[in-house]
C-alpha positions in Angstrom: 32.2 -15.2 3.1 30.4 -13.3 0.3 29.7 -9.7 0.3 26.1 -8.8 -0.9 24.0 -5.9 -0.5 21.5 -7.0 2.0 19.2 -6.1 4.8 20.9 -7.0 8.1 18.4 -9.1 10.4 20.9 -8.2 13.4 20.4 -4.4 12.5 16.7 -3.8 13.0 15.6 -5.3 9.8 11.9 -5.1 8.8 11.4 -2.6 11.6 12.3 1.0 12.2 15.0 2.7 10.2 18.2 2.7 11.5 20.1 5.4 9.5 22.0 2.7 7.6 20.4 -0.3 7.6 20.7 -1.0 3.9 24.6 -1.1 3.7 27.3 -3.6 2.0 28.0 -6.3 4.7 29.1 -9.9 5.2 25.8 -12.0 6.0 25.3 -15.5 6.8 22.1 -15.9 5.3 20.2 -14.7 2.2 16.5 -14.4 1.5 15.9 -16.4 -1.9 12.2 -16.5 -2.2 9.0 -15.2 -0.8 5.8 -17.1 -0.9 3.2 -14.2 -0.6 1.1 -14.5 -3.5 0.5 -15.9 -6.7 3.2 -14.2 -8.5 5.8 -15.8 -6.1 4.8 -19.3 -6.9 5.0 -21.2 -10.2 3.0 -24.2 -11.6 0.7 -24.7 -8.4 -1.7 -27.5 -7.9 -4.6 -27.5 -5.5 -6.4 -24.6 -4.0 -3.8 -22.0 -2.8 -4.7 -19.2 -0.3 -2.7 -16.2 0.1 -3.1 -14.9 3.8 -1.5 -12.8 6.3 -1.6 -12.9 10.1 -3.3 -10.2 12.0 -1.6 -8.2 14.6 -1.7 -9.5 18.3 -1.7 -7.8 21.6 1.7 -8.7 23.2 1.7 -6.5 26.2 2.0 -3.1 27.7 4.8 -0.3 27.0 6.6 1.0 30.1 7.8 4.5 30.5 6.5 5.4 26.9 5.5 9.1 26.9 2.1 9.9 25.2 3.4 10.1 21.7 2.9 8.6 18.4 6.0 6.3 17.8 7.1 7.0 14.2 11.1 6.3 13.7 14.0 4.7 15.3 17.7 5.3 15.0 20.5 3.1 16.3 22.4 4.3 19.3 26.2 4.2 19.8 25.5 3.3 23.3 23.2 0.2 22.4 19.3 0.1 21.7 17.6 2.6 19.6 16.4 6.1 19.8 12.9 6.3 19.5 11.3 9.4 17.9 7.4 10.3 18.1 5.2 13.3 18.0 2.2 14.5 19.9 -0.3 16.9 20.1 -1.5 16.1 23.7 -1.7 18.6 26.4 -0.8 18.3 30.2 -4.1 17.1 30.5 -3.8 14.1 28.2 -6.2 15.3 25.7 -5.8 16.1 22.1 -6.6 19.6 20.8 -5.6 21.2 17.5 -4.2 24.1 19.1 -1.9 22.4 21.5 1.7 22.7 20.4 3.2 20.0 17.9 5.9 18.4 19.9 8.7 15.9 18.6 9.6 13.8 21.5 12.7 11.4 21.7 13.5 8.8 24.1 15.3 5.4 23.8 14.8 1.5 24.3 16.8 -1.5 24.2 14.2 -4.1 24.0 10.8 -2.2 22.5 9.2 -2.5 26.2 10.8 -0.3 28.4 11.3 3.3 27.3 13.8 5.8 28.8 14.7 9.4 29.1 11.8 11.2 27.2 12.4 14.8 26.3 10.7 17.1 24.0 13.2 18.2 21.4 11.1 20.5 19.3 7.7 22.5 19.6 5.5 24.3 17.3 2.7 26.4 17.8 0.4 28.7 15.9 -1.4 26.1 13.7 -4.6 23.8 14.0 -2.9 20.5 14.1 -4.9 17.5 12.7 -3.4 14.7 14.4 -1.6 13.2 11.6 2.3 13.1 11.4 5.2 11.0 10.5 9.0 11.1 11.3 11.3 9.6 8.6 14.9 9.1 8.4 16.6 9.8 4.9 19.2 7.2 4.7 21.7 8.7 2.2 22.7 11.2 5.1 20.7 10.0 8.2 19.1 13.1 8.4 15.5 13.2 10.1 12.3 14.7 8.6 8.9 15.4 10.5 5.7 15.5 8.3 2.8 16.9 10.0 -0.7 18.1 8.7 -2.5 21.3 9.8 -5.7 22.9 8.7 -5.3 25.6 6.0 -6.6 26.8 2.8 -7.7 25.5 0.1 -7.3 22.1 1.8 -5.4 20.5 4.7 -1.7 21.6 4.4 1.6 19.4 4.9 4.2 21.0 7.3 7.7 20.0 7.0 10.7 20.1 9.7 14.3 18.7 9.7 17.1 18.0 11.8 20.6 16.5 11.2 20.9 14.9 14.5 17.5 14.6 16.1 17.9 17.5 18.4 18.4 20.5 16.5 15.1 20.9 14.4 13.8 23.6 11.9 10.9 24.2 9.8 11.6 23.8 6.2 8.3 24.0 4.2 5.2 25.8 5.7 3.4 24.2 3.9 4.6 21.8 1.2 1.4 21.3 -0.5 -2.4 20.8 0.5 -4.4 17.6 0.2 -6.4 15.2 2.4 -4.5 14.8 6.0 -4.2 11.1 5.9 -0.8 9.9 4.2 2.1 7.5 4.7 5.6 8.6 4.0 8.7 6.3 3.8 12.3 6.8 2.5 12.4 4.0 -0.4 15.9 3.1 -0.6 15.9 1.4 -4.2 14.8 4.7 -5.7 16.8 7.1 -3.0 13.6 9.2 -2.6 10.8 9.7 -0.1 7.5 7.9 -1.2 4.2 9.2 0.1 1.1 7.1 -0.2 -1.1 10.1 0.1 -4.9 9.8 0.6 -6.7 12.3 -1.7 -10.1 12.8 -3.2 -11.8 11.4 -6.4 -14.6 12.7 -8.0 -17.4 9.9 -7.0 -21.3 9.8 -6.8 -21.5 8.5 -3.3 -24.4 6.5 -2.5 -24.1 7.4 1.3 -23.0 10.9 1.8 -20.6 11.6 4.8 -18.6 14.4 6.4 -16.8 15.0 2.9 -20.2 15.1 1.0 -21.8 13.3 -1.7 -19.6 13.9 -4.7 -16.1 12.5 -3.5 -14.6 9.7 -2.1 -11.2 8.8 -0.5 -8.7 7.1 -2.4 -4.8 7.0 -2.6 -2.3 8.7 -4.8 1.4 8.6 -5.1 3.8 11.6 -4.4 7.7 11.5 -4.4 10.6 13.9 -3.4 14.1 14.0 -3.0 14.3 16.6 -0.4 11.0 16.3 1.5 9.9 19.9 0.3 9.2 19.7 -3.5 6.9 16.9 -4.5 6.0 15.3 -7.7 3.2 15.6 -8.9 3.4 19.5 -8.0 -0.1 20.1 -7.3 -2.2 20.9 -4.1 -5.6 19.5 -3.7 -8.1 21.4 -1.9 -11.4 20.1 0.0 -13.9 20.9 -2.9 -11.4 20.1 -5.7 -11.1 16.5 -6.3 -7.8 15.1 -7.4 -7.4 16.5 -11.1 -5.1 13.5 -12.5 -7.4 10.7 -12.4 -5.0 8.4 -14.1 -2.5 7.8 -11.1 -4.9 7.1 -8.4 -5.0 3.8 -6.6 -8.8 3.0 -6.1 -11.0 0.1 -4.9 -11.7 -2.5 -7.7 -14.4 -5.2 -8.5 -13.1 -7.5 -5.5 -14.0 -4.7 -2.8 -17.1 -3.7 -1.2 -19.0 -1.2 -3.4 -18.9 1.8 -0.8 -15.1 1.1 0.0 -12.9 4.0 0.4 -9.0 3.7 0.9 -8.3 5.8 3.9 -4.7 5.8 5.5 -1.8 3.6 5.4 1.2 2.6 7.5 4.2 1.7 5.3 7.7 0.2 6.1 10.6 -1.4 4.3 10.7 -5.3 5.0 12.4 -8.1 3.4 13.4 -6.1 0.4 9.8 -4.9 -0.3 7.5 -2.0 1.3 5.0 -3.6 3.4 2.1 -1.9 4.9 -1.2 -1.7 6.6 -4.2 -0.2 4.8 -7.0 1.4 6.7 -10.3 0.8 5.0 -13.4 2.9 5.3 -17.1 3.0 4.2 -19.9 5.6 5.2 -23.2 4.4 6.6 -26.6 5.7 6.1 -26.6 8.6 8.5 -29.8 7.2 10.3 -27.6 4.3 11.1 -24.2 5.7 11.5 -22.8 4.3 14.5 -20.5 7.3 15.1 -22.8 9.5 16.5 -22.3 13.4 16.6 -20.4 13.4 13.4 -21.2 12.6 9.7 -17.9 10.6 9.5 -18.9 7.0 9.2 -17.1 3.7 10.8 -14.0 2.2 9.4 -13.9 -1.3 8.0 -10.6 -2.6 9.8 -7.3 -2.8 7.9 -5.6 -5.2 5.6 -2.1 -5.9 4.7 -0.5 -5.0 1.4 2.9 -5.1 0.0 4.7 -3.5 -3.1 7.5 -5.2 -5.2 8.0 -1.7 -6.8 7.0 1.3 -4.5 4.4 2.4 -7.3 2.5 -1.0 -7.5 0.4 -2.2 -4.6 -0.4 -5.9 -4.2 -3.6 -6.7 -2.0 -3.5 -10.5 -1.6 -5.2 -10.8 1.7 -8.0 -8.3 1.7 -10.6 -10.4 3.4 -8.3 -10.7 6.5 -8.7 -7.7 9.3 -5.3 -7.1 10.4 -6.3 -5.0 13.5 -9.4 -6.9 14.6 -7.6 -8.7 17.4 -6.0 -5.6 19.0 -9.1 -3.6 19.5 -9.3 -2.1 16.1 -6.9 0.8 16.7 -4.7 1.7 13.4 -0.9 1.7 13.7 0.6 4.9 12.4 4.5 4.8 12.3 7.0 2.1 11.4 7.2 -0.6 13.9 10.3 -1.4 16.3 12.0 -4.6 15.6 13.1 -6.5 18.7 14.3 -10.0 18.5 11.8 -11.8 16.2 9.1 -9.6 16.7 7.8 -6.1 15.0 5.9 -3.8 17.6 3.5 -0.9 17.1 2.2 1.2 20.0 -1.2 2.7 20.9 -0.3 6.1 21.8 -3.3 6.2 24.5 -3.3 3.1 26.2 0.3 2.2 25.8 -0.6 -1.3 24.3 1.7 -3.1 22.1 0.5 -4.8 18.8 3.0 -7.3 17.4 3.8 -9.6 14.8 6.8 -12.1 14.0 9.0 -10.3 11.7 9.5 -13.4 9.5 5.8 -14.2 9.3 3.4 -11.8 8.0 2.3 -13.2 4.5 2.2 -16.7 3.5 0.6 -19.4 1.1 -1.7 -22.0 2.5 -3.5 -25.0 1.2 -5.8 -26.9 3.3 -5.7 -30.0 1.3 -2.8 -31.6 -0.7 -1.1 -29.0 -2.8 2.3 -28.2 -4.5 4.4 -25.6 -6.4 7.7 -24.4 -7.2 9.9 -21.7 -6.4 11.4 -19.1 -8.6 14.6 -20.2 -10.0 17.8 -19.4 -7.9 21.6 -20.0 -7.8 22.3 -22.8 -5.1 24.1 -21.2 -2.1 27.1 -23.1 -0.8 25.4 -24.0 2.5 22.0 -25.2 3.6 18.4 -24.2 2.5 16.2 -22.9 5.2 12.4 -23.1 4.9 10.2 -20.9 6.9 6.9 -23.2 7.3 4.3 -24.3 10.0 3.0 -27.9 9.6 2.2 -28.8 12.9 -1.5 -30.2 12.8 -2.3 -33.8 12.9 -2.9 -34.0 9.1 0.2 -31.8 8.0 3.3 -32.3 6.1 5.8 -30.8 4.2 8.0 -32.4 1.3 10.7 -30.6 -0.7 12.4 -31.7 -3.9 15.0 -30.0 -6.0 14.8 -29.6 -9.8 17.4 -28.8 -12.4 17.1 -26.0 -14.9 15.1 -28.6 -17.2 12.6 -28.8 -14.3 13.9 -32.3 -13.8 14.0 -33.9 -10.2 17.9 -34.1 -9.6 18.8 -37.6 -8.4 18.9 -37.9 -4.7 16.9 -34.7 -4.2 13.5 -36.4 -4.5 10.9 -35.3 -2.0 10.7 -38.5 -0.3 13.9 -37.9 1.1 12.9 -34.7 2.3 9.6 -35.2 4.5 8.8 -33.1 7.4 5.7 -33.5 9.8 4.8 -31.8 12.9 7.2 -28.8 12.2 6.9 -25.3 13.2 10.1 -23.5 12.3 11.2 -20.3 10.8 14.7 -22.0 9.8 13.6 -25.4 9.0 17.1 -26.9 7.6 16.3 -28.9 4.4 18.5 -32.2 3.8 18.1 -35.1 1.6 19.6 -37.8 3.6 23.2 -36.9 3.7 22.9 -34.3 0.8 22.5 -30.5 1.1 21.8 -27.9 -1.4 25.3 -26.9 -0.9 26.5 -29.8 -2.8 24.9 -28.0 -5.9 26.4 -24.8 -5.2 26.4 -22.4 -8.1 24.0 -24.4 -10.3 20.7 -23.0 -11.2 17.8 -24.7 -9.4 14.5 -24.5 -7.9 12.7 -26.4 -5.2 9.1 -28.0 -5.5 7.1 -27.9 -2.5 4.6 -30.4 -1.5 2.4 -29.6 1.4 -0.9 -30.2 3.2 -2.7 -27.8 5.8 0.4 -26.0 6.2 1.6 -22.4 5.9 4.6 -21.6 3.8 6.4 -18.3 4.4 9.7 -18.1 2.6 13.0 -19.8 1.6 16.5 -18.7 2.9 20.0 -20.2 1.8 23.1 -19.9 4.0 26.5 -19.2 3.2 28.3 -21.4 5.9 29.1 -25.1 4.7 
């Protein structure tokens, strides 16, 4: 068995942080290829569509306290510690003068939660209901980031704990900006990355609660310690972001009034994946949110980053939260079995998605594409694909480094119909990709009315 740097599927991969999930270990499977957008495939034929599955309602949490689930840490006794935050009072209502509470419980399955306990409480601020708990994987230290009203703009407060029980304030505040944000620990660059909502100067067609001369967009901030952030600037409510060059903004493929509101991000299969909450103001006379100038939301879309500083949005026309009642997940998901779970802090409903099936390429009629080049593993190839409709098929051939089909590995020898499998084992008669181990190869996939997600290799003969 070969040692590689990998994300361990058995240790909560793609879900909440475990305080050591990215580590050197022996693995039986290696992810070879994503098929998430046009940059993941080569030489396509046919009308390719890049899609993502919406979240689905999968049940109700039991024993979960009223808190926003935000972070997980693996327990020595099994299961995971679950950390969340709350500004709800005993009456079950949110008030900005309620204490900010950090709450810990644990779960073994993501459904039943046990032994909830308040491990920290802070008063004296007017909290805005935006927070995030993150594990710094270099030392497993936990950080709580929370927003309160401040001057000249909303203020980010930071707390830290070495063990999840002993917490202290370390920045009060760190900087000022909009209160919507999405912080993660980014393992490749070994730093906190914050997909921070901020203000851009803009002539707004329909003024809302932030006026007529600015809109909400995203900016990027980074930090090693959670206290000092780059760029080192504070943005007040009436002071739009001063550096316009580094903003993430809507483009020509978006509605004209679109604003990028808040994000929910998490590491997943070697990339950063997130949900982007979208917004557009309405004419006030037709605003469905009565009693406020704030307009209604526009749902949310899945996005991902190959590099933390570059967002890809291949699925902007698919509303990721429409099927769960349009509530927006806030923290990282809990990974349980094959699923990723998010939790509605009020109703305790659970939104879920299969951890290996978020993004995919689809072709309604006949289509084909080639994978990137990879080194043939010593075991088998496992294709994550769904081709279970009456007219669906998937065929796979193997090509050498000259893009020539290798004899014996023609597509006619690897035909699958009526299949729906995250680990579809590919064979060509009695041949396996392992017979080509060590060679530079790629596969070409032929399919119709099928969803193709990704390709893995095994290290077992």
